[in-house]
C-alpha positions in Angstrom: 111.1 98.1 100.7 113.8 95.0 100.8 115.2 94.0 97.2 118.2 92.3 98.4 120.7 91.8 101.1 122.5 94.5 100.0 120.2 97.2 99.7 119.7 99.3 102.4 116.0 99.2 104.3 114.2 102.9 103.6 111.1 103.2 105.4 109.2 106.0 104.2 106.9 106.6 106.8 104.1 109.3 106.2 105.6 112.7 107.4 108.8 111.7 104.9 106.4 111.3 101.7 104.2 114.6 103.0 108.2 116.7 102.9 109.2 114.7 100.1 106.0 116.0 98.1 106.8 119.7 99.3 110.3 119.1 98.7 109.3 118.3 95.1 107.0 121.8 95.1 109.8 123.3 95.8 112.4 122.6 93.4 109.4 122.7 90.8 109.1 126.0 91.7 112.2 127.7 92.3 114.6 124.6 90.4 116.5 124.7 94.0 116.8 123.8 97.6 118.8 124.9 100.1 119.3 123.0 103.3 117.6 125.2 105.7 114.8 124.9 103.6 115.2 121.0 103.6 114.8 121.3 107.5 112.6 123.6 107.6 110.3 121.5 105.3 111.1 118.2 107.7 110.1 120.3 110.8 106.6 120.8 109.1 106.0 117.8 107.8 107.0 116.2 111.6 105.7 118.9 113.8 109.2 119.0 115.3 112.4 120.4 115.0 115.3 118.3 114.5 116.8 118.0 118.0 113.4 116.4 119.5 114.4 113.3 118.2 111.2 112.2 115.6 113.5 112.8 112.7 117.4 113.1 111.7 119.7 114.4 109.1 119.7 111.1 107.8 115.9 110.9 107.4 116.0 114.6 105.9 118.6 113.3 102.9 116.8 110.3 102.4 113.3 112.4 102.0 115.7 114.4 99.5 116.3 111.1 97.5 112.4 110.2 97.4 112.4 113.4 96.5 114.3 113.7 93.8 113.2 110.3 92.5 109.5 112.0 92.4 110.7 114.8 90.7 112.4 113.2 88.1 109.5 111.0 87.4 107.3 114.4 86.8 110.0 116.6 85.0 110.0 116.7 81.4 113.6 116.0 80.4 115.1 117.4 77.3 114.9 114.6 75.0 118.7 115.2 73.4 120.9 113.1 75.6 123.5 116.1 76.3 120.7 118.6 77.4 119.6 115.6 79.8 122.9 115.4 81.1 122.9 119.3 81.5 119.7 119.3 82.9 120.3 116.6 85.1 123.9 118.0 86.1 122.0 121.4 87.2 119.5 119.5 89.2 122.2 117.8 91.4 124.0 120.9 91.8 120.9 122.8 93.1 120.4 120.8 95.9 122.3 120.3 99.6 124.9 118.4 99.4 124.9 114.7 102.0 128.0 116.5 103.5 126.6 117.4 106.9 125.2 114.2 108.2 126.1 114.3 111.6 124.6 115.6 114.6 
């Protein structure tokens, strides 16, 4: 997907889409996601652990971004702006951060 020279080109292939759908289901059911679960979902989708080289931590966090978009497209957010902001803030704080991106 390419919209301009300044944007990142993301390649969401089938394993990442499968993983993103699984993450959406986890967030919808549990309301949160831990880093170890994120990595487990990627292992299941790709059929290989992180060290195998089929996927990277960057791929996992890119997939998480896709899952957030998919979740927000599905979620029924509150109509009041303050309630909507609170719901979005709660979502962001319940997900793994990008602070661990090195391998």
